[in-house]
SEMARLO-739676 format. One record per residue (C-alpha): residue in one letter; x negated, y, z. Coordinates in steps of 0.2 Angstrom, whole numbers. Example, Ala and Ser with C-alpha at 12.3 -4.5 7.8 and 13.67 -1.06 7.14 Angstrom:
! SEMARLO-739676
+---------+-------+-------+-------+
: residuo :  east : north :    up :
+---------+-------+-------+-------+
:       A :   -62 :   -22 :    39 :
:       S :   -68 :    -5 :    36 :
+---------+-------+-------+-------+
***
This chain:
! SEMARLO-739676
+---------+-------+-------+-------+
: residuo :  east : north :    up :
+---------+-------+-------+-------+
:       X :  -318 :    99 :   459 :
:       X :  -324 :   103 :   476 :
:       X :  -332 :   120 :   479 :
:       X :  -350 :   118 :   482 :
:       X :  -356 :   136 :   483 :
:       X :  -360 :   141 :   501 :
:       X :  -347 :   153 :   508 :
:       X :  -349 :   166 :   522 :
:       X :  -345 :   158 :   538 :
:       X :  -328 :   163 :   546 :
:       X :  -329 :   174 :   561 :
:       X :  -318 :   174 :   576 :
:       X :  -309 :   190 :   583 :
:       X :  -325 :   196 :   591 :
:       X :  -335 :   195 :   575 :
:       X :  -345 :   179 :   580 :
:       X :  -347 :   166 :   567 :
:       X :  -336 :   151 :   571 :
:       X :  -347 :   138 :   562 :
:       X :  -362 :   138 :   550 :
:       X :  -362 :   127 :   535 :
:       X :  -356 :   127 :   517 :
:       X :  -338 :   130 :   522 :
:       X :  -332 :   129 :   540 :
:       X :  -314 :   125 :   536 :
:       X :  -303 :   115 :   524 :
:       X :  -305 :   115 :   505 :
:       X :  -292 :   108 :   494 :
:       X :  -296 :   106 :   475 :
:       X :  -285 :    99 :   461 :
:       X :  -272 :    90 :   473 :
:       X :  -258 :    82 :   463 :
:       X :  -244 :    71 :   469 :
:       X :  -229 :    63 :   460 :
:       X :  -215 :    52 :   465 :
:       X :  -206 :    41 :   452 :
:       X :  -213 :    51 :   438 :
:       X :  -207 :    68 :   446 :
:       X :  -222 :    79 :   450 :
:       X :  -220 :    88 :   466 :
:       X :  -238 :    95 :   467 :
:       X :  -248 :   100 :   453 :
:       X :  -267 :   104 :   453 :
:       X :  -267 :   113 :   470 :
:       X :  -282 :   123 :   476 :
:       X :  -282 :   130 :   494 :
:       X :  -295 :   136 :   506 :
:       X :  -292 :   138 :   525 :
:       X :  -307 :   146 :   534 :
:       X :  -311 :   143 :   552 :
:       X :  -301 :   154 :   564 :
:       X :  -289 :   158 :   550 :
:       X :  -270 :   157 :   548 :
:       X :  -264 :   154 :   531 :
:       X :  -246 :   155 :   528 :
:       X :  -239 :   143 :   516 :
:       X :  -222 :   149 :   508 :
:       X :  -210 :   142 :   496 :
:       X :  -192 :   137 :   494 :
:       X :  -186 :   119 :   499 :
:       X :  -193 :   107 :   486 :
:       X :  -208 :   119 :   482 :
:       X :  -220 :   106 :   489 :
:       X :  -225 :   113 :   505 :
:       X :  -221 :    98 :   516 :
:       X :  -229 :    86 :   503 :
:       X :  -245 :    96 :   504 :
:       X :  -245 :    97 :   523 :
:       X :  -242 :    78 :   523 :
:       X :  -257 :    75 :   512 :
:       X :  -268 :    85 :   523 :
:       X :  -261 :    77 :   538 :
:       X :  -265 :    59 :   531 :
:       X :  -246 :    54 :   530 :
:       X :  -247 :    52 :   511 :
:       X :  -262 :    51 :   499 :
:       X :  -263 :    62 :   484 :
:       X :  -263 :    55 :   466 :
:       X :  -278 :    65 :   462 :
:       X :  -289 :    79 :   469 :
:       X :  -301 :    80 :   483 :
:       X :  -303 :    89 :   500 :
:       X :  -317 :    93 :   511 :
:       X :  -316 :    98 :   530 :
:       X :  -329 :   107 :   539 :
:       X :  -342 :   103 :   525 :
:       X :  -338 :    85 :   524 :
:       X :  -328 :    74 :   512 :
:       X :  -310 :    72 :   519 :
:       X :  -297 :    59 :   514 :
:       X :  -287 :    53 :   529 :
:       X :  -278 :    37 :   526 :
:       X :  -267 :    39 :   541 :
:       X :  -261 :    52 :   553 :
:       X :  -272 :    44 :   567 :
:       X :  -287 :    46 :   556 :
:       X :  -283 :    65 :   553 :
:       X :  -281 :    68 :   571 :
:       X :  -298 :    59 :   575 :
:       X :  -305 :    72 :   563 :
:       X :  -297 :    86 :   572 :
:       X :  -282 :    89 :   560 :
:       X :  -264 :    89 :   568 :
:       X :  -246 :    92 :   561 :
:       X :  -231 :    98 :   570 :
:       X :  -216 :    92 :   560 :
:       X :  -201 :   102 :   555 :
:       X :  -190 :    88 :   560 :
:       X :  -193 :    84 :   579 :
:       X :  -200 :    67 :   582 :
:       X :  -198 :    66 :   601 :
:       X :  -193 :    51 :   611 :
:       X :  -177 :    56 :   620 :
:       X :  -178 :    44 :   634 :
:       X :  -195 :    49 :   640 :
:       X :  -200 :    65 :   650 :
:       X :  -208 :    81 :   643 :
:       X :  -225 :    76 :   650 :
:       X :  -224 :    58 :   642 :
:       X :  -219 :    65 :   625 :
:       X :  -233 :    78 :   626 :
:       X :  -246 :    64 :   629 :
:       X :  -238 :    49 :   621 :
:       X :  -251 :    38 :   612 :
:       X :  -265 :    46 :   622 :
:       X :  -260 :    45 :   640 :
:       X :  -273 :    51 :   653 :
:       X :  -280 :    35 :   662 :
:       X :  -289 :    34 :   679 :
:       X :  -294 :    18 :   687 :
:       X :  -285 :     8 :   673 :
:       X :  -268 :    17 :   677 :
:       X :  -259 :    31 :   669 :
:       X :  -264 :    47 :   678 :
:       X :  -246 :    54 :   680 :
:       X :  -252 :    69 :   691 :
:       X :  -265 :    74 :   678 :
:       X :  -252 :    72 :   664 :
:       X :  -239 :    82 :   672 :
:       X :  -251 :    96 :   677 :
:       X :  -258 :    98 :   659 :
:       X :  -241 :    97 :   651 :
:       X :  -234 :   110 :   663 :
:       X :  -248 :   122 :   659 :
:       X :  -244 :   121 :   640 :
:       X :  -225 :   122 :   642 :
:       X :  -227 :   137 :   654 :
:       X :  -238 :   146 :   642 :
:       X :  -224 :   144 :   629 :
:       X :  -211 :   151 :   640 :
:       X :  -202 :   134 :   644 :
:       X :  -197 :   135 :   663 :
:       X :  -192 :   117 :   666 :
:       X :  -200 :   103 :   675 :
:       X :  -212 :    92 :   665 :
:       X :  -203 :    77 :   672 :
:       X :  -186 :    82 :   663 :
:       X :  -180 :    70 :   650 :
:       X :  -181 :    77 :   633 :
:       X :  -163 :    71 :   628 :
:       X :  -157 :    84 :   641 :
:       X :  -165 :    98 :   632 :
:       X :  -157 :   110 :   619 :
:       X :  -165 :   110 :   602 :
:       X :  -175 :   126 :   605 :
:       X :  -183 :   119 :   621 :
:       X :  -187 :   102 :   611 :
:       X :  -196 :   113 :   598 :
:       X :  -207 :   120 :   612 :
:       X :  -211 :   103 :   618 :
:       X :  -216 :    98 :   600 :
:       X :  -228 :   114 :   600 :
:       X :  -235 :   110 :   617 :
:       X :  -239 :    92 :   611 :
:       X :  -249 :    99 :   596 :
:       X :  -258 :   112 :   607 :
:       X :  -265 :    98 :   618 :
:       X :  -272 :    88 :   603 :
:       X :  -288 :    99 :   604 :
:       X :  -287 :   100 :   585 :
:       X :  -297 :   112 :   575 :
:       X :  -284 :   113 :   561 :
:       X :  -265 :   113 :   566 :
:       X :  -252 :   113 :   553 :
:       X :  -236 :   121 :   560 :
:       X :  -221 :   117 :   549 :
:       X :  -207 :   129 :   554 :
:       X :  -212 :   130 :   572 :
:       X :  -201 :   145 :   576 :
:       X :  -185 :   139 :   567 :
:       X :  -176 :   137 :   584 :
:       X :  -185 :   150 :   594 :
:       X :  -180 :   167 :   599 :
:       X :  -191 :   183 :   598 :
:       X :  -198 :   181 :   616 :
:       X :  -203 :   162 :   613 :
:       X :  -210 :   167 :   596 :
:       X :  -221 :   180 :   604 :
:       X :  -228 :   167 :   617 :
:       X :  -232 :   155 :   603 :
:       X :  -241 :   169 :   593 :
:       X :  -251 :   173 :   609 :
:       X :  -257 :   155 :   609 :
:       X :  -261 :   155 :   591 :
:       X :  -272 :   171 :   593 :
:       X :  -281 :   163 :   608 :
:       X :  -285 :   147 :   598 :
:       X :  -290 :   158 :   583 :
:       X :  -303 :   166 :   593 :
:       X :  -310 :   148 :   597 :
:       X :  -311 :   145 :   579 :
:       X :  -295 :   134 :   577 :
:       X :  -288 :   135 :   559 :
:       X :  -269 :   135 :   555 :
:       X :  -258 :   132 :   540 :
:       X :  -242 :   140 :   545 :
:       X :  -226 :   136 :   536 :
:       X :  -211 :   147 :   539 :
:       X :  -195 :   153 :   531 :
:       X :  -195 :   168 :   543 :
:       X :  -204 :   180 :   531 :
:       X :  -203 :   195 :   543 :
:       X :  -215 :   185 :   555 :
:       X :  -228 :   181 :   542 :
:       X :  -236 :   199 :   543 :
:       X :  -238 :   197 :   562 :
:       X :  -248 :   181 :   561 :
:       X :  -255 :   177 :   544 :
:       X :  -272 :   182 :   538 :
:       X :  -269 :   175 :   520 :
:       X :  -253 :   170 :   511 :
:       X :  -251 :   156 :   498 :
:       X :  -235 :   154 :   488 :
:       X :  -229 :   138 :   480 :
:       X :  -215 :   137 :   467 :
:       X :  -209 :   120 :   459 :
:       X :  -225 :   112 :   465 :
:       X :  -237 :   125 :   459 :
:       X :  -248 :   138 :   468 :
:       X :  -241 :   154 :   460 :
:       X :  -249 :   167 :   471 :
:       X :  -262 :   169 :   485 :
:       X :  -263 :   185 :   495 :
:       X :  -279 :   189 :   504 :
:       X :  -268 :   199 :   517 :
:       X :  -253 :   194 :   528 :
:       X :  -246 :   212 :   525 :
:       X :  -239 :   208 :   508 :
:       X :  -221 :   215 :   506 :
:       X :  -207 :   203 :   510 :
:       X :  -198 :   208 :   493 :
:       X :  -214 :   203 :   484 :
:       X :  -215 :   186 :   493 :
:       X :  -196 :   182 :   490 :
:       X :  -198 :   186 :   471 :
:       X :  -213 :   175 :   470 :
:       X :  -204 :   161 :   479 :
:       X :  -188 :   161 :   469 :
:       X :  -196 :   167 :   452 :
:       X :  -184 :   181 :   450 :
:       X :  -180 :   198 :   456 :
:       X :  -171 :   199 :   473 :
:       X :  -162 :   215 :   476 :
:       X :  -155 :   211 :   493 :
:       X :  -154 :   197 :   506 :
:       X :  -139 :   202 :   516 :
:       X :  -122 :   205 :   508 :
:       X :  -112 :   222 :   511 :
:       X :  -101 :   222 :   526 :
:       X :   -82 :   226 :   525 :
:       X :   -72 :   234 :   538 :
:       X :   -63 :   221 :   550 :
:       X :   -45 :   222 :   553 :
:       X :   -37 :   228 :   569 :
:       X :   -30 :   211 :   574 :
:       X :   -39 :   202 :   588 :
:       X :   -40 :   183 :   583 :
:       X :   -51 :   177 :   597 :
:       X :   -51 :   184 :   615 :
:       X :   -63 :   177 :   628 :
:       X :   -60 :   184 :   646 :
:       X :   -71 :   180 :   661 :
:       X :   -77 :   163 :   653 :
:       X :   -89 :   153 :   664 :
:       X :   -97 :   136 :   661 :
:       X :   -92 :   121 :   672 :
:       X :  -111 :   117 :   671 :
:       X :  -117 :   134 :   677 :
:       X :  -125 :   138 :   660 :
:       X :  -117 :   155 :   659 :
:       X :  -105 :   166 :   669 :
:       X :   -91 :   179 :   666 :
:       X :   -93 :   181 :   647 :
:       X :   -79 :   192 :   639 :
:       X :   -78 :   197 :   621 :
:       X :   -66 :   198 :   606 :
:       X :   -67 :   195 :   588 :
:       X :   -56 :   203 :   575 :
:       X :   -49 :   196 :   559 :
:       X :   -63 :   199 :   546 :
:       X :   -76 :   202 :   559 :
:       X :   -93 :   194 :   561 :
:       X :   -99 :   194 :   579 :
:       X :  -117 :   190 :   582 :
:       X :  -123 :   182 :   598 :
:       X :  -142 :   185 :   603 :
:       X :  -153 :   181 :   617 :
:       X :  -169 :   171 :   621 :
:       X :  -170 :   152 :   624 :
:       X :  -160 :   148 :   640 :
:       X :  -149 :   163 :   639 :
:       X :  -133 :   152 :   637 :
:       X :  -129 :   157 :   618 :
:       X :  -126 :   139 :   612 :
:       X :  -117 :   134 :   628 :
:       X :  -105 :   149 :   626 :
:       X :   -99 :   143 :   609 :
:       X :   -99 :   125 :   613 :
:       X :   -87 :   129 :   627 :
:       X :   -76 :   139 :   616 :
:       X :   -76 :   125 :   603 :
:       X :   -71 :   112 :   616 :
:       X :   -87 :   103 :   617 :
:       X :   -92 :   108 :   635 :
:       X :   -80 :   110 :   649 :
:       X :   -73 :   127 :   655 :
:       X :   -77 :   132 :   673 :
:       X :   -67 :   148 :   674 :
:       X :   -59 :   161 :   662 :
:       X :   -47 :   161 :   648 :
:       X :   -48 :   159 :   629 :
:       X :   -34 :   166 :   618 :
:       X :   -32 :   163 :   599 :
:       X :   -19 :   174 :   590 :
:       X :   -13 :   180 :   607 :
:       X :    -9 :   163 :   614 :
:       X :   -19 :   155 :   628 :
:       X :   -27 :   139 :   624 :
:       X :   -35 :   125 :   634 :
:       X :   -46 :   112 :   626 :
:       X :   -51 :    95 :   632 :
:       X :   -61 :    90 :   616 :
:       X :   -66 :    98 :   600 :
:       X :   -51 :    90 :   592 :
:       X :   -40 :   102 :   602 :
:       X :   -50 :   117 :   597 :
:       X :   -49 :   112 :   578 :
:       X :   -30 :   110 :   580 :
:       X :   -29 :   128 :   587 :
:       X :   -39 :   134 :   572 :
:       X :   -57 :   135 :   579 :
:       X :   -70 :   125 :   570 :
:       X :   -89 :   124 :   575 :
:       X :  -105 :   121 :   565 :
:       X :  -118 :   115 :   578 :
:       X :  -136 :   120 :   577 :
:       X :  -143 :   103 :   574 :
:       X :  -134 :    99 :   558 :
:       X :  -143 :    82 :   555 :
:       X :  -139 :    74 :   571 :
:       X :  -124 :    83 :   578 :
:       X :  -115 :    87 :   562 :
:       X :  -119 :    75 :   548 :
:       X :  -121 :    56 :   545 :
:       X :  -136 :    57 :   534 :
:       X :  -134 :    39 :   528 :
:       X :  -117 :    42 :   521 :
:       X :  -111 :    50 :   505 :
:       X :  -107 :    69 :   503 :
:       X :   -89 :    64 :   500 :
:       X :   -88 :    54 :   516 :
:       X :   -96 :    68 :   526 :
:       X :   -84 :    81 :   519 :
:       X :   -69 :    69 :   524 :
:       X :   -74 :    67 :   542 :
:       X :   -63 :    78 :   553 :
:       X :   -50 :    78 :   539 :
:       X :   -43 :    61 :   539 :
:       X :   -27 :    67 :   548 :
:       X :   -23 :    76 :   531 :
:       X :   -31 :    64 :   519 :
:       X :   -24 :    48 :   527 :
:       X :    -9 :    53 :   538 :
:       X :    -3 :    35 :   536 :
:       X :   -20 :    27 :   542 :
:       X :   -24 :    21 :   524 :
:       X :   -39 :    30 :   516 :
:       X :   -37 :    31 :   497 :
:       X :   -54 :    33 :   489 :
:       X :   -47 :    44 :   474 :
:       X :   -40 :    56 :   486 :
:       X :   -56 :    58 :   496 :
:       X :   -65 :    60 :   479 :
:       X :   -53 :    74 :   474 :
:       X :   -55 :    82 :   490 :
:       X :   -74 :    81 :   489 :
:       X :   -74 :    88 :   472 :
:       X :   -64 :   103 :   476 :
:       X :   -75 :   107 :   492 :
:       X :   -91 :   105 :   482 :
:       X :   -84 :   117 :   469 :
:       X :   -77 :   129 :   481 :
:       X :   -94 :   130 :   491 :
:       X :  -105 :   128 :   476 :
:       X :  -114 :   114 :   484 :
:       X :  -128 :   107 :   473 :
:       X :  -124 :    88 :   475 :
:       X :  -112 :    75 :   469 :
:       X :   -98 :    66 :   479 :
:       X :  -108 :    49 :   480 :
:       X :  -125 :    57 :   484 :
:       X :  -131 :    53 :   501 :
:       X :  -130 :    69 :   511 :
:       X :  -147 :    66 :   519 :
:       X :  -154 :    68 :   501 :
:       X :  -147 :    86 :   500 :
:       X :  -158 :   102 :   504 :
:       X :  -155 :   110 :   521 :
:       X :  -145 :   124 :   513 :
:       X :  -133 :   112 :   504 :
:       X :  -131 :   102 :   520 :
:       X :  -126 :   118 :   529 :
:       X :  -113 :   122 :   515 :
:       X :  -106 :   104 :   516 :
:       X :  -103 :   107 :   535 :
:       X :   -94 :   123 :   532 :
:       X :   -84 :   116 :   517 :
:       X :   -78 :   101 :   529 :
:       X :   -68 :   114 :   538 :
:       X :   -62 :   126 :   525 :
:       X :   -47 :   116 :   519 :
:       X :   -40 :   118 :   536 :
:       X :   -40 :   137 :   534 :
:       X :   -47 :   140 :   552 :
:       X :   -44 :   156 :   561 :
:       X :   -61 :   156 :   569 :
:       X :   -78 :   149 :   562 :
:       X :   -92 :   147 :   574 :
:       X :  -110 :   145 :   567 :
:       X :  -124 :   140 :   579 :
:       X :  -141 :   144 :   570 :
:       X :  -133 :   143 :   552 :
:       X :  -150 :   145 :   543 :
:       X :  -162 :   135 :   554 :
:       X :  -175 :   127 :   542 :
:       X :  -167 :   134 :   527 :
:       X :  -177 :   143 :   513 :
:       X :  -174 :   161 :   508 :
:       X :  -164 :   158 :   493 :
:       X :  -152 :   146 :   501 :
:       X :  -151 :   158 :   516 :
:       X :  -145 :   172 :   505 :
:       X :  -131 :   159 :   498 :
:       X :  -126 :   155 :   516 :
:       X :  -125 :   174 :   520 :
:       X :  -114 :   176 :   505 :
:       X :  -103 :   162 :   511 :
:       X :  -101 :   170 :   528 :
:       X :   -97 :   187 :   521 :
:       X :   -84 :   180 :   509 :
:       X :   -75 :   170 :   523 :
:       X :   -75 :   186 :   534 :
:       X :   -67 :   195 :   519 :
:       X :   -53 :   183 :   519 :
:       X :   -48 :   188 :   537 :
:       X :   -57 :   174 :   546 :
:       X :   -65 :   178 :   562 :
:       X :   -84 :   173 :   562 :
:       X :   -96 :   170 :   577 :
:       X :  -114 :   168 :   573 :
:       X :  -127 :   162 :   586 :
:       X :  -145 :   165 :   579 :
:       X :  -163 :   167 :   586 :
:       X :  -167 :   177 :   570 :
:       X :  -164 :   195 :   575 :
:       X :  -165 :   201 :   557 :
:       X :  -151 :   189 :   553 :
:       X :  -140 :   194 :   568 :
:       X :  -142 :   212 :   564 :
:       X :  -140 :   210 :   545 :
:       X :  -124 :   199 :   546 :
:       X :  -115 :   206 :   561 :
:       X :  -102 :   220 :   564 :
:       X :  -106 :   219 :   582 :
:       X :  -119 :   209 :   593 :
:       X :  -116 :   202 :   610 :
:       X :  -133 :   200 :   620 :
:       X :  -135 :   187 :   633 :
:       X :  -149 :   185 :   646 :
:       X :  -150 :   171 :   659 :
:       X :  -132 :   166 :   657 :
:       X :  -125 :   184 :   659 :
:       X :  -118 :   196 :   646 :
:       X :  -129 :   211 :   645 :
:       X :  -119 :   221 :   632 :
:       X :  -111 :   222 :   615 :
:       X :  -119 :   233 :   603 :
:       X :  -112 :   240 :   587 :
:       X :  -117 :   252 :   573 :
:       X :  -134 :   259 :   574 :
:       X :  -136 :   253 :   592 :
:       X :  -136 :   235 :   585 :
:       X :  -155 :   235 :   581 :
:       X :  -169 :   223 :   585 :
:       X :  -176 :   235 :   599 :
:       X :  -160 :   237 :   608 :
:       X :  -156 :   218 :   607 :
:       X :  -174 :   214 :   614 :
:       X :  -172 :   226 :   628 :
:       X :  -155 :   219 :   634 :
:       X :  -161 :   201 :   631 :
:       X :  -176 :   203 :   642 :
:       X :  -167 :   211 :   657 :
+---------+-------+-------+-------+
***
């Protein structure tokens, strides 16, 4: 049933009414959705006022994306009704939703890699002058938005040349140019660092003052208190809590999301050994992404790497893992200098790498879990060149059990949750007993319960004596996991912090120098 009782109009940051009427925002009543008899949303009621940010929280599978898809016109509800700005609202397509002023930024980026930034920002609605595309206007408007978000590249740059974090900023810029009155942001900061997140929040606050509403989906609970006016928590397709303040304690939110008491998120750290497993000395990128980076990682140590987008974090670990070429400097593993021409050389030397974009750089989503676990291990599973399915199946079963992956060997890996996909990538390499494990954004797009499981895996591997390197945009994650934190800025190493020095404030100070 739709609420008919007139509500007080929402106000902007200056106390000015954003819009008169029965309800100036979005009203969702009794929305239910099932797939093949499986109910993914059950009788959802939700209100989003004008100029209000409502955080929508829940574990993977809780129903957040389905609810967002219904509001954005991607899928229809089985039952229930919605009103938007006082009128009935039932979009049949995303285009219809956009025409009504409702836009969605997807968690999975949907950019066209062979088009420029400007073309991606305005695809489907190119500015026209005298019957032709006004490329100058398109470039000017796109550049204005990406600069506001802190992305310092030409709008003519092809999207395929950008790192994941920069692509995420293009997705956000695309949505901000829609002139929408309700924006649904699905994990907008998953690949962003602290500085880029701050710039996004500035834009959200500006649009709030203009009466724009937001539904904000995020697994980064520490940022919710900074941006949300209200919090709605989903669990197993049901709305289990609504908080009228964004300042609700994180512990409370976690327990509502997972349905149980959560005592801690990060595991206890054990003291590393004295032995240096990985030593990097004066390492520089052949492509100019970073210069003269030096550090070491001991057996049983977790080294975090932090910095804002463009600092060179991913480029450093990609070079160490043999993905990108070395310009200068040396890499030593167990005291022996190594030179890699490819990732295969790094794997043979004992360095394995889990990339930041697991779905496109790490996994083959249309193949089974067993096949994905076997990739990279055929030199051991099929040394003669003949692949035996029973051997692959046994290998997969052992890996699934060892890493507690919730899935079966024959299940398509694309059907697994983000956390289980990440555990599958890690499991792929564990049979090789690597000396160094490198993880780039290990919990990007992963819910809080699965994040805790990934953290436990990282801690357990370090306790076996493995050297672990973690690149993360989440400063709480970097500090919570790492024994020491190396900070990069503009391709330069700014310092290595340990103990009490390794805190968010110190990291931000170094990252912005």
